[in-house]
N, C-alpha and C positions, 0 to 999 in steps of 0.2 A: 500414779496419777495424784496430783495435788489439786484440791478444789480451791475455790476462793473462800471468802468469809462465810458464805452461805452455801449449803447444798440442798437441792430440792428433794422432795419425797420420792420422785421417780428415780432419780440418780441413786439415792440410798437403797431403794428397793432392788436395784440391779446388783448391789454389792453386799447383800445380807449374808451370803455364803463366802465372801472374800475374806480370808484370814488377815489380810493387810488392812482391812477396815475395822476399826474399833468403835463401837457405839456406846455412849454413856448417857444414862438417864439421870438427870439432876432435879427431878421434881421435888418441890419443897413448899412449905407454908410456914412463915415465921410465927403465926399464931397457933399452929398445930404441927410442931416439928416431926412427929411420927407419920404424918399424912403422906409424905412422899414415898416412904418405904412401903406403906400400905398400898398406895396406888401402883407402885412397881410390882408388888406381889399379885395384885389383881389383874395386871396385864401391861406389858411393855413391848417395845419393838423387839422382834426376835433377835437374840444374840446380844442384847444390850446389857451392860453392867450397870450397877447403881452406885452412885457416890452421893453421900449425904452432906449437905452444906455444913452442918455443925460438926459432924464426926470425921469427915474426910477432907473437906475443903477449907477448914479453919483450924486454928490451933486453940490451945487452952486459954481461957480468959483469965486475966489477972486482976481485973477491975480497973486497969489503967491502959489496956491495949485495945479497946473497942469491942464492938459486938461480935465481929467475925475476923479476928486477927489471922494473919497468914500462918499456916501450919509450919512446923519445922520441915525444912526441905528434904532431909533424909527420910522422914516418915511419909511425906507426900510422894516422893519418888518411889518408895516401896509400894504404895497403893497403886500408882500408875503402872509399875512393873507387873503387878498382879493381874492387870488387864491385858498384858501382852504387848504394850506399846514399845515399838522399836523406832529407829530413825526413819524407816520406810513406811510406818503406819500412817494411814489417814484416820484421824479421830473425828467423829461426828458427835456433837453434844446436843441434848435437847432437854426441855422442861415443858411445863404446860402453862407458863405465864409469860408469853412473849419474849422468852430468853432471859428473863430477870436473873435466874440462877445459873443457867447454862453458860452465860457470858462470863461468869466468874471463872469457871474451869477453862473456857476458851482463852481468857486473858492469862491465867496462870500458866498454861502450857506454852503459850507464845512467849511470855516473859522468861520462862525457864528454858527456852531454846527449841521448842517443838512447834514449827510453823505449819505443819500439815494438820490443822485443826479447823473445823467449820461448825457453824451453828446450823441445825436443821431448820430450814425456812418453814415457818408456820408451826414448828414444834410438834409436840404430841397431839394437840387438838387437830391439826391438819392431817397428820398421819391417820389417826383414828377416824376422823370425819370422812376420809376417802375410803373407808372400809378396808384398809390394808391389814395385813396379818398382825396378830398380837400373840404374845406368848407369856406363860407364867414360869417357864423354865429359866433357872439361873445358870448362866454359862460357867464352866469351870474356870478356876484361876489359871492363869498362864504365866509364862516367864518372859518378861520384856527386857529391853536394854536401855530404858530411859535413864538419863543422867541429868539431874537438875543443874542447869548452867544459867544462873540469873544474868540477865542483861544489865550491865553496869549502868547506873544512872536512871534506870527505869522506874525505880521507886525512891521515895524520900521519907525521912522520918520527921517527927514533930520538931526536933532540934534544927533540922535543915530549914523547915518552914519558918520557924521563929527567927533564925539568923538572916534569912534572905527575904522576908516578907515585905520589906521596904525597898528592896533593890530594884532599880529600873531594868535590870538584866533578866529578871525572873517574872514570869506571869503565872499567877496561881488562879485556877478556875475552880469554883465550887459549883458542881452540877446538881446540887440538891434543889428541890422545889423551894420557891421563895419563902413560904411559911416555915419550912424546916430551917433554912439558912438563917432566918431572923430569930429562931428560937421560939416561935409562936406555936409550933406543932411538932410533935415527934410521932412518926407513923405507928409506933407500937405503944 
């Protein structure tokens, strides 16, 4: 079964013991990077794995590649394979901040060719708020068959943007808040 972009808590609860469903906790706090790992250790959705924004979903910073550059694809694929992801797997990702961090993993998996990925509607707060089961058990590593196959043209680099920024054939949309776009405020 493939879900849509969102999966609700009731549907996820039905699949907690389904080996084809892989659950990933991505809770994080930019101001307190260890917080997500601590929250996971204190209690998470049963069977959920944890992936850290800085350590698992981003590459090394060079000072010129942004706050959270994409990780090397072979390293990322190895981490996804350790979760047991196969082409048949339904992946469900969540965080505790309206999907702010979970959506990064959702997008990365889709960009790299795995379409069976959904965000948990309401995330961890809704799951816990409904009094659903929590666990402190860390699931064992598994062996998956995930192969990173980047969608051509799905990402661009700074050179592409510079070259085509004035082209009428390209529309560049910056989705940051107006204050950040104008350089008046950096959220961190």
